[in-house]
Structure formats: C-alpha cells, structure tokens
C-alpha positions as a Markdown table, in Angstrom:
| # | Residue | x | y | z |
|---|---|---|---|---|
| 1 | Unk | 54.4 | 105.9 | 120.9 |
| 2 | Unk | 53.6 | 106.5 | 117.2 |
| 3 | Unk | 54.4 | 103.6 | 114.9 |
| 4 | Unk | 54.5 | 104.1 | 111.1 |
| 5 | Unk | 53.3 | 101.4 | 108.7 |
| 6 | Unk | 56.8 | 100.7 | 107.3 |
| 7 | Unk | 58.3 | 100.4 | 110.9 |
| 8 | Unk | 55.5 | 98.1 | 111.9 |
| 9 | Unk | 56.1 | 95.9 | 108.8 |
| 10 | Unk | 59.9 | 95.9 | 109.6 |
| 11 | Unk | 59.3 | 94.8 | 113.2 |
| 12 | Unk | 56.7 | 92.2 | 112.3 |
| 13 | Unk | 59.0 | 90.5 | 109.8 |
| 14 | Unk | 61.9 | 90.6 | 112.3 |
| 15 | Unk | 59.8 | 89.1 | 115.1 |
| 16 | Unk | 58.6 | 86.3 | 112.9 |
| 17 | Unk | 62.2 | 85.6 | 111.7 |
| 18 | Unk | 63.7 | 85.3 | 115.2 |
| 19 | Unk | 60.9 | 83.6 | 117.2 |
| 20 | Unk | 58.2 | 82.6 | 114.7 |
| 21 | Unk | 55.5 | 84.8 | 116.3 |
| 22 | Unk | 53.2 | 86.1 | 113.6 |
| 23 | Unk | 51.6 | 89.5 | 114.3 |
| 24 | Unk | 48.4 | 90.2 | 112.5 |
| 25 | Unk | 47.7 | 93.4 | 110.5 |
| 26 | Unk | 46.8 | 96.5 | 112.5 |
| 27 | Unk | 48.5 | 95.3 | 115.7 |
| 28 | Unk | 50.5 | 98.5 | 116.1 |
| 29 | Unk | 48.6 | 99.3 | 119.4 |
| 30 | Unk | 49.8 | 95.9 | 120.8 |
| 31 | Unk | 53.4 | 96.6 | 119.9 |
| 32 | Unk | 53.2 | 100.1 | 121.3 |
| 33 | Unk | 51.8 | 98.9 | 124.6 |
| 34 | Unk | 54.2 | 96.1 | 125.0 |
| 35 | Unk | 57.4 | 98.0 | 124.0 |
| 36 | Unk | 56.7 | 101.5 | 125.4 |
| 37 | Unk | 58.9 | 100.9 | 128.4 |
| 38 | Unk | 61.8 | 99.5 | 126.5 |
| 39 | Unk | 61.6 | 102.4 | 123.9 |
| 40 | Unk | 61.5 | 105.0 | 126.7 |
| 41 | Unk | 64.5 | 103.4 | 128.5 |
| 42 | Unk | 66.6 | 103.4 | 125.3 |
| 43 | Unk | 65.3 | 106.9 | 124.3 |
| 44 | Unk | 64.3 | 105.6 | 120.9 |
| 45 | Unk | 61.5 | 107.3 | 119.0 |
| 46 | Unk | 61.2 | 105.0 | 116.0 |
| 47 | Unk | 60.7 | 101.2 | 116.0 |
| 48 | Unk | 63.2 | 100.9 | 113.2 |
| 49 | Unk | 65.9 | 102.1 | 115.7 |
| 50 | Unk | 64.9 | 99.2 | 118.0 |
| 51 | Unk | 65.1 | 96.6 | 115.2 |
| 52 | Unk | 68.5 | 97.9 | 114.2 |
| 53 | Unk | 69.8 | 97.6 | 117.8 |
| 54 | Unk | 68.3 | 94.1 | 118.2 |
| 55 | Unk | 70.2 | 92.9 | 115.2 |
| 56 | Unk | 73.5 | 93.3 | 117.2 |
| 57 | Unk | 72.3 | 93.1 | 120.8 |
| 58 | Unk | 71.2 | 89.6 | 121.8 |
| 59 | Unk | 70.1 | 90.6 | 125.3 |
| 60 | Unk | 67.9 | 93.4 | 124.0 |
| 61 | Unk | 66.5 | 90.9 | 121.4 |
| 62 | Unk | 65.6 | 88.5 | 124.3 |
| 63 | Unk | 64.0 | 91.4 | 126.3 |
| 64 | Unk | 61.8 | 92.4 | 123.3 |
| 65 | Unk | 60.8 | 88.8 | 122.5 |
| 66 | Unk | 60.0 | 88.4 | 126.2 |
| 67 | Unk | 57.8 | 91.6 | 126.1 |
| 68 | Unk | 56.0 | 90.4 | 123.0 |
| 69 | Unk | 55.3 | 86.9 | 124.3 |
| 70 | Unk | 51.9 | 86.3 | 126.0 |
| 71 | Unk | 52.4 | 84.6 | 129.3 |
| 72 | Unk | 48.7 | 84.2 | 130.1 |
| 73 | Unk | 48.2 | 80.8 | 131.6 |
| 74 | Unk | 45.9 | 78.8 | 133.9 |
| 75 | Unk | 46.1 | 75.7 | 136.1 |
| 76 | Unk | 44.7 | 72.6 | 134.5 |
| 77 | Unk | 43.7 | 74.6 | 131.4 |
| 78 | Unk | 40.7 | 73.0 | 129.6 |
| 79 | Unk | 40.8 | 70.2 | 132.2 |
| 80 | Unk | 40.3 | 67.3 | 129.8 |
| 81 | Unk | 44.0 | 66.9 | 128.6 |
| 82 | Unk | 44.9 | 66.3 | 132.3 |
| 83 | Unk | 42.1 | 63.8 | 132.7 |
| 84 | Unk | 43.3 | 62.0 | 129.5 |
| 85 | Unk | 46.8 | 62.0 | 131.0 |
| 86 | Unk | 45.6 | 60.5 | 134.3 |
| 87 | Unk | 43.0 | 58.1 | 133.0 |
| 88 | Unk | 44.3 | 56.9 | 129.6 |
| 89 | Unk | 48.0 | 57.8 | 129.0 |
| 90 | Unk | 49.6 | 57.0 | 132.3 |
| 91 | Unk | 47.9 | 53.6 | 132.7 |
| 92 | Unk | 48.8 | 52.7 | 129.1 |
| 93 | Unk | 52.5 | 53.8 | 129.6 |
| 94 | Unk | 52.7 | 51.9 | 132.9 |
| 95 | Unk | 51.5 | 48.7 | 131.3 |
| 96 | Unk | 54.9 | 48.5 | 129.5 |
| 97 | Unk | 57.3 | 50.6 | 131.6 |
| 98 | Unk | 57.9 | 52.2 | 135.0 |
| 99 | Unk | 59.4 | 55.5 | 133.8 |
| 100 | Unk | 57.8 | 58.5 | 132.1 |
| 101 | Unk | 59.4 | 61.2 | 130.0 |
| 102 | Unk | 57.2 | 64.2 | 129.2 |
| 103 | Unk | 57.9 | 67.5 | 127.4 |
| 104 | Unk | 55.9 | 70.6 | 128.1 |
| 105 | Unk | 56.8 | 72.8 | 125.1 |
| 106 | Unk | 55.4 | 76.2 | 126.3 |
| 107 | Unk | 55.7 | 76.2 | 130.0 |
| 108 | Unk | 55.2 | 79.9 | 130.6 |
| 109 | Unk | 55.3 | 80.7 | 134.4 |
| 110 | Unk | 54.9 | 77.0 | 135.4 |
| 111 | Unk | 51.2 | 76.4 | 135.7 |
| 112 | Unk | 51.1 | 73.7 | 133.1 |
| 113 | Unk | 54.1 | 71.6 | 134.1 |
| 114 | Unk | 53.2 | 71.8 | 137.7 |
| 115 | Unk | 49.6 | 70.8 | 136.8 |
| 116 | Unk | 51.1 | 67.8 | 135.0 |
| 117 | Unk | 53.3 | 67.0 | 137.9 |
| 118 | Unk | 50.3 | 67.1 | 140.3 |
| 119 | Unk | 48.4 | 64.7 | 138.0 |
| 120 | Unk | 51.4 | 62.3 | 138.2 |
| 121 | Unk | 51.4 | 62.5 | 142.0 |
| 122 | Unk | 47.6 | 61.8 | 142.0 |
| 123 | Unk | 48.2 | 58.8 | 139.7 |
| 124 | Unk | 51.0 | 57.5 | 141.9 |
| 125 | Unk | 48.8 | 57.8 | 145.1 |
| 126 | Unk | 46.2 | 55.6 | 143.4 |
| 127 | Unk | 48.7 | 53.2 | 141.7 |
| 128 | Unk | 51.6 | 52.7 | 144.1 |
| 129 | Unk | 54.7 | 51.1 | 142.5 |
| 130 | Unk | 53.4 | 51.6 | 138.9 |
| 131 | Unk | 55.7 | 54.6 | 138.2 |
| 132 | Unk | 59.1 | 54.9 | 139.7 |
| 133 | Unk | 60.8 | 57.5 | 137.6 |
| 134 | Unk | 59.3 | 60.6 | 136.0 |
| 135 | Unk | 60.8 | 63.6 | 134.2 |
| 136 | Unk | 59.1 | 66.7 | 132.9 |
| 137 | Unk | 61.2 | 68.9 | 130.6 |
| 138 | Unk | 59.5 | 72.3 | 130.5 |
| 139 | Unk | 60.7 | 74.8 | 127.9 |
| 140 | Unk | 59.8 | 78.4 | 127.1 |
| 141 | Unk | 61.3 | 81.3 | 125.1 |
| 142 | Unk | 60.7 | 83.8 | 127.9 |
| 143 | Unk | 63.5 | 84.1 | 130.5 |
| 144 | Unk | 61.3 | 86.0 | 132.9 |
| 145 | Unk | 58.6 | 83.4 | 132.7 |
| 146 | Unk | 61.1 | 80.6 | 133.3 |
| 147 | Unk | 62.5 | 82.4 | 136.4 |
| 148 | Unk | 58.9 | 82.7 | 137.8 |
| 149 | Unk | 58.3 | 79.1 | 137.0 |
| 150 | Unk | 61.5 | 77.9 | 138.8 |
| 151 | Unk | 60.5 | 80.0 | 141.8 |
| 152 | Unk | 57.2 | 78.1 | 142.0 |
| 153 | Unk | 55.6 | 80.7 | 144.2 |
| 154 | Unk | 52.1 | 82.1 | 143.4 |
| 155 | Unk | 49.8 | 84.7 | 144.9 |
| 156 | Unk | 46.1 | 84.1 | 145.5 |
| 157 | Unk | 45.1 | 85.8 | 142.2 |
| 158 | Unk | 47.2 | 83.4 | 140.2 |
| 159 | Unk | 46.0 | 80.4 | 142.1 |
| 160 | Unk | 42.4 | 81.5 | 141.6 |
| 161 | Unk | 42.7 | 80.8 | 138.0 |
| 162 | Unk | 41.9 | 77.1 | 138.0 |
| 163 | Unk | 43.6 | 75.6 | 141.1 |
| 164 | Unk | 41.3 | 73.1 | 142.9 |
| 165 | Unk | 41.2 | 73.7 | 146.7 |
| 166 | Unk | 42.1 | 70.1 | 147.6 |
| 167 | Unk | 45.2 | 70.1 | 145.3 |
| 168 | Unk | 46.3 | 73.5 | 146.7 |
| 169 | Unk | 46.3 | 72.2 | 150.3 |
| 170 | Unk | 48.0 | 68.9 | 149.3 |
| 171 | Unk | 50.7 | 70.2 | 147.0 |
| 172 | Unk | 51.5 | 73.7 | 148.2 |
| 173 | Unk | 52.8 | 75.3 | 151.4 |
| 174 | Unk | 51.7 | 78.8 | 152.5 |
| 175 | Unk | 54.3 | 81.5 | 152.7 |
| 176 | Unk | 52.8 | 84.8 | 154.0 |
| 177 | Unk | 50.9 | 86.2 | 151.0 |
| 178 | Unk | 51.7 | 83.4 | 148.6 |
| 179 | Unk | 51.9 | 79.7 | 148.1 |
| 180 | Unk | 54.9 | 77.6 | 147.1 |
| 181 | Unk | 54.9 | 74.4 | 145.1 |
| 182 | Unk | 56.0 | 71.5 | 147.3 |
| 183 | Unk | 59.3 | 69.8 | 146.6 |
| 184 | Unk | 57.7 | 66.5 | 145.5 |
| 185 | Unk | 55.9 | 68.3 | 142.7 |
| 186 | Unk | 58.7 | 70.6 | 141.7 |
| 187 | Unk | 61.6 | 68.0 | 141.7 |
| 188 | Unk | 60.6 | 66.2 | 138.5 |
| 189 | Unk | 60.3 | 69.4 | 136.5 |
| 190 | Unk | 63.4 | 70.6 | 134.6 |
| 191 | Unk | 63.1 | 74.1 | 133.1 |
| 192 | Unk | 65.1 | 75.1 | 130.0 |
| 193 | Unk | 65.0 | 78.1 | 127.7 |
| 194 | Unk | 64.1 | 77.1 | 124.2 |
| 195 | Unk | 63.0 | 78.9 | 121.0 |
| 196 | Unk | 60.7 | 76.4 | 119.2 |
| 197 | Unk | 62.3 | 77.5 | 115.9 |
| 198 | Unk | 65.6 | 76.0 | 117.1 |
| 199 | Unk | 66.8 | 72.4 | 117.4 |
| 200 | Unk | 65.2 | 69.9 | 119.8 |
| 201 | Unk | 68.0 | 67.4 | 119.6 |
| 202 | Unk | 69.3 | 68.0 | 123.1 |
| 203 | Unk | 65.9 | 67.5 | 124.8 |
| 204 | Unk | 65.7 | 63.7 | 124.6 |
| 205 | Unk | 62.9 | 61.4 | 123.6 |
| 206 | Unk | 59.4 | 61.6 | 125.1 |
| 207 | Unk | 56.4 | 59.4 | 125.8 |
| 208 | Unk | 54.1 | 62.5 | 125.8 |
| 209 | Unk | 54.4 | 66.0 | 124.5 |
| 210 | Unk | 52.2 | 68.9 | 125.6 |
| 211 | Unk | 52.4 | 71.7 | 123.0 |
| 212 | Unk | 49.3 | 73.7 | 124.0 |
| 213 | Unk | 48.2 | 77.2 | 123.1 |
| 214 | Unk | 51.4 | 78.2 | 121.4 |
| 215 | Unk | 51.0 | 77.1 | 117.8 |
| 216 | Unk | 48.3 | 79.7 | 117.3 |
| 217 | Unk | 51.0 | 82.4 | 117.2 |
| 218 | Unk | 52.8 | 80.8 | 114.2 |
| 219 | Unk | 52.3 | 80.8 | 110.5 |
| 220 | Unk | 51.1 | 77.6 | 108.8 |
| 221 | Unk | 54.5 | 76.7 | 107.5 |
| 222 | Unk | 56.2 | 77.2 | 110.9 |
| 223 | Unk | 53.5 | 75.1 | 112.6 |
| 224 | Unk | 54.1 | 72.3 | 110.2 |
| 225 | Unk | 57.8 | 72.5 | 110.8 |
| 226 | Unk | 57.4 | 72.4 | 114.6 |
| 227 | Unk | 55.0 | 69.5 | 114.5 |
| 228 | Unk | 57.3 | 67.6 | 112.2 |
| 229 | Unk | 60.2 | 68.1 | 114.5 |
| 230 | Unk | 58.1 | 67.2 | 117.6 |
| 231 | Unk | 57.3 | 63.9 | 115.9 |
| 232 | Unk | 61.0 | 63.1 | 115.9 |
| 233 | Unk | 61.2 | 63.7 | 119.7 |
| 234 | Unk | 58.4 | 61.2 | 120.4 |
| 235 | Unk | 59.1 | 57.6 | 121.3 |
| 236 | Unk | 57.3 | 55.0 | 119.2 |
| 237 | Unk | 53.6 | 55.3 | 119.9 |
| 238 | Unk | 54.1 | 58.5 | 121.9 |
| 239 | Unk | 51.3 | 61.1 | 122.2 |
| 240 | Unk | 51.0 | 64.8 | 121.3 |
| 241 | Unk | 48.4 | 67.0 | 123.1 |
| 242 | Unk | 47.6 | 70.4 | 121.5 |
| 243 | Unk | 45.5 | 73.3 | 122.7 |
| 244 | Unk | 41.7 | 73.4 | 122.5 |
| 245 | Unk | 41.7 | 75.8 | 119.5 |
| 246 | Unk | 44.6 | 74.0 | 117.7 |
| 247 | Unk | 44.3 | 71.2 | 115.3 |
| 248 | Unk | 46.8 | 69.0 | 113.5 |
| 249 | Unk | 46.2 | 69.0 | 109.8 |
| 250 | Unk | 48.3 | 68.2 | 106.8 |
| 251 | Unk | 50.6 | 65.6 | 108.5 |
| 252 | Unk | 48.7 | 62.3 | 108.1 |
| 253 | Unk | 51.9 | 60.3 | 107.7 |
| 254 | Unk | 53.2 | 61.4 | 111.1 |
| 255 | Unk | 50.3 | 61.3 | 113.4 |
| 256 | Unk | 47.0 | 59.5 | 113.9 |
| 257 | Unk | 44.1 | 61.2 | 115.6 |
| 258 | Unk | 42.7 | 59.5 | 118.8 |
| 259 | Unk | 39.2 | 60.5 | 120.0 |
| 260 | Unk | 39.0 | 60.7 | 123.8 |
| 261 | Unk | 35.5 | 62.2 | 124.3 |
| 262 | Unk | 36.0 | 64.9 | 125.3 |
| 263 | Unk | 39.2 | 65.9 | 123.6 |
| 264 | Unk | 41.4 | 64.8 | 120.7 |
| 265 | Unk | 45.0 | 63.7 | 121.0 |
| 266 | Unk | 47.5 | 62.5 | 118.4 |
| 267 | Unk | 49.6 | 59.3 | 118.4 |
| 268 | Unk | 52.9 | 59.0 | 116.6 |
| 269 | Unk | 52.9 | 56.9 | 113.5 |
| 270 | Unk | 56.0 | 55.0 | 112.3 |
C-alpha cells in the first residue's frame, strides 16, 4: 500500500483529532501495515478515501482507531506500581475506610486491571476484614481489546509475559489450551469503552488512578488536558500512577510527587 506524504499528513491530523494519538514523522510503514487489511476490504487505493469515509461512518472510524491502537501489555508491568499499591496505598486507604474505588485508564486486553485485582485479593488474604468493597473501573478506546478483557481467557504465550506461577494457580482455572480468570478476581472489574479525549464525568470518583503507558502517544497539550481532568476524578488525597517512561510536569498546583523507592507516584493537591 503506497502512502503519499499529503495523504499521510491528512490521516495523521485526523487520528490526532479523533483519539489524540500522535503519529511521528515517517510512520507511513506503520499505517500501511496496520490498515492494509481494512483498505483491501473496502477496495480503497488511497488513504484520503479512508479518511473521507471515516468522517461519516462511526463504525469504520472505531475499526481504524482499533487497528492503530497498540494493545501490547504485560502482567504486573514494571512490578513496583503493584508493590506500591499493596504495601503503601491499600494500607493507607484502609486506615480511613473499608471501600476502594480505582480507575485503570488504559486497560487494553485486561492484564493490568486483573493484575490490580489479584493484588487486592492478596492484600485481603493478609488483612482480613480491612477491605469489604472494591471496584475497578477499567476503560479503553479499543472495542476488540475490551471484548478480550471481558472474556478473561488467556493462552500460555500471553500468560508467559509476567504472570507469576503461584498467582496463576491461585487465581485462574485451566480450560483446555487456555486459562480463565477466576470469578473472585473478575467480579470487581467493570469494563467500559472510553476515549480519553472525552468526558470522565460518568466514571465517578477514585482513590487511585492507574494511567500507565498511554500518555506517551499524546501531544504535550493533550497530556496536560488529560492529567488535569484526571485530577478532578480523584478523591481528596487520591493517587495517580503513571508508566515508567512517563513523567508529570507542568502541573505543580494539581499534584505533589511522592518518592516510593523504587518508583514515583503523584498525590492530588487541593
């Protein structure tokens, strides 16, 4: 699939406008590989035809955004955020309340929200009666990723990417060539489709927000807007956890940095 410079610029601008994803220069090869199947199916030869069609076809728009979204993910990615949750945040929250509201803002195919849910189970095993109600709202822009997450069924290859053996046997059940998340882990996770450029007002208020490894795809202005609006979803003193390669800068009035060695998290100000 040949992509001209003007067509690439048109598509790049459109993609950023509808979902915030910022494609770098010279990424024609990426667009070509991700969209080849859709272009062939529609019998389009130029990317400009696809953009024109997306303007009036919301299902096609969703399909294209889905194809352009990276759904690479791991269990317990970077490990220390989950350790911080288990050893610092949950004890701190349980000192003042018995309920937990948590938002996982880029849930992909479910590895992160289920990892969080397993950490909650582990905490409850060690601290009986401390937590009695927990809700994880897990959102993503990709409908196919959300369907996979809701199914909660993973093959050995997917589980090989970070799943500890003891947690696999404790929180999954074997189904022929795959493993399914147990009901006690899955029940507290609520999946919803959400474009991070859109309103968060229907999500509720949270003690903790995981927004990890997604801000890297956005421009500086979009990042700042998302982080400002996440601030309004946090309860007083609530915490924000970002990805290992992501840092919060330029919003000193909204968040204070908390050093956790290893790892940095951010506490809501005001």
